[in-house]
C-alpha positions, 0 to 999 in steps of 0.5 A, spaced: 911 772 604 917 773 599 922 768 596 929 769 594 932 763 590 939 762 587 936 757 582 935 756 575 929 760 572 922 756 574 915 757 576 913 755 583 906 753 584 904 754 592 897 753 594 898 758 599 895 764 597 895 763 590 902 763 586 909 764 587 911 767 580 918 768 578 920 776 576 922 778 570 929 779 567 930 786 568 929 785 576 934 779 575 939 783 572 939 789 577 939 784 583 945 780 580 949 786 578 949 788 586 950 781 588 956 779 584 961 782 587 960 778 594 956 772 591 960 771 585 957 766 581 950 766 585 944 769 581 938 771 585 931 770 582 926 773 586 920 769 587 914 774 589 908 770 592 901 774 591 899 776 598 892 776 601 894 779 607 898 785 606 900 786 613 903 779 613 910 779 615 915 777 610 919 770 610 925 770 606 928 763 603 934 762 600 936 756 595 942 755 592 942 752 585 946 746 586 941 744 592 935 745 588 938 741 582 940 736 587 933 736 590 930 735 583 934 729 581 932 726 588 925 727 587 925 724 579 929 718 582 923 717 588 918 717 583 921 712 579 922 708 585 914 709 586 913 706 579 917 700 581 913 699 588 919 700 592 916 705 597 921 705 602 926 707 598 922 712 595 920 715 601 927 715 603 929 719 597 923 724 598 925 726 605 933 727 603 930 731 597 926 735 602 932 736 607 936 738 601 931 744 599 925 744 603 921 749 599 921 745 593 913 744 594 911 738 590 916 734 594 910 734 600 905 732 595 910 726 594 911 725 601 904 725 602 903 719 597 908 715 601 904 716 607 898 713 604 902 708 601 906 705 606 901 708 612 908 711 615 905 716 620 912 716 624 914 722 628 919 724 623 914 724 618 909 728 622 915 733 623 916 734 616 909 737 615 909 741 621 915 744 618 912 745 611 906 749 615 911 754 617 914 755 610 908 754 606 903 758 610 895 758 609 896 752 604 890 748 605 893 741 602 899 741 607 894 742 613 890 736 610 896 732 609 898 733 616 891 732 619 891 725 615 898 723 619 894 725 626 888 721 624 893 715 622 895 716 629 888 716 632 890 723 634 883 725 632 882 732 635 889 734 632 886 731 625 880 735 626 884 742 627 888 741 621 882 739 616 878 745 619 884 749 617 884 746 610 877 748 609 878 755 612 884 756 607 881 753 601 876 758 601 881 763 600 885 759 594 881 760 587 882 753 585 880 748 589 884 742 591 883 735 588 882 733 596 877 738 597 871 734 598 876 729 603 877 735 607 870 735 609 869 727 608 875 725 613 873 731 618 866 728 618 870 721 619 874 723 625 867 727 628 864 720 627 869 716 631 869 721 637 861 720 637 860 727 635 854 725 630 851 732 629 857 735 627 859 729 622 852 729 619 853 736 617 860 734 614 857 728 610 851 732 608 856 737 605 860 732 601 854 729 598 852 736 596 858 736 592 858 728 590 851 725 590 854 718 589 859 718 594 857 711 598 862 712 604 858 719 605 852 716 605 853 710 609 856 714 614 851 719 614 846 714 615 850 711 622 850 719 624 842 719 623 841 712 626 844 714 633 841 721 632 834 718 632 833 719 625 832 712 623 828 714 617 833 718 614 838 713 616 834 708 612 834 712 606 841 713 606 843 706 606 838 704 601 841 709 596 848 706 597 845 699 596 842 702 590 849 705 588 852 698 588 855 698 595 853 692 598 856 693 605 849 698 606 845 691 607 848 690 614 846 696 616 839 696 613 839 689 617 839 693 624 833 696 622 829 690 622 
């Protein structure tokens, strides 16, 4: 994917296939000289996205400098609204910023924060993330955010699909996402709600291989093992969760008496 922007020099971080990096000044000058007659004061900065798949079709996005600056101002104001716990106002500002500049990647992180805080899984929010998936291809976090919205809407099949995509894309991104364990944890939770206990158990086990003191994974893996007929394993998981301070494990242990 190639991105051309008419914005101020900056470094844009995208999780799809690595980083988008601003080209050097020589390239900027040569391009702007060719375009000055038709674009007047518009200066193009080429952002080159390192591609893992050379055969991938390139996409070009053009952002006006004024739009990028307006989007940044709206985003900064939204952050202040979040700090003041004015969540609806913050959400409205983030959406407005995205409509102003849809390739400003950090806005989608902020919008996800809004989704979690306000439990807003409306069609309009979902559509924004579906559009983001088209822009930021192979972005594990965007897929995860989309999955979370589907899970909130109780569309578990769609949620599982998005978590699975997030897991797949995370394997080709060098730096693991902050949400990496949640890709598996929330897919496991979705499987559990669907009573797919064997699949859920595998994902909960993976989470525990990364975070052995995750009591949510321990308790839920215990539930899976219980329904899979592995009551000794279920008991061990619940005992361990209780030892780690999760009192809810006691209610499950009582089932075994």
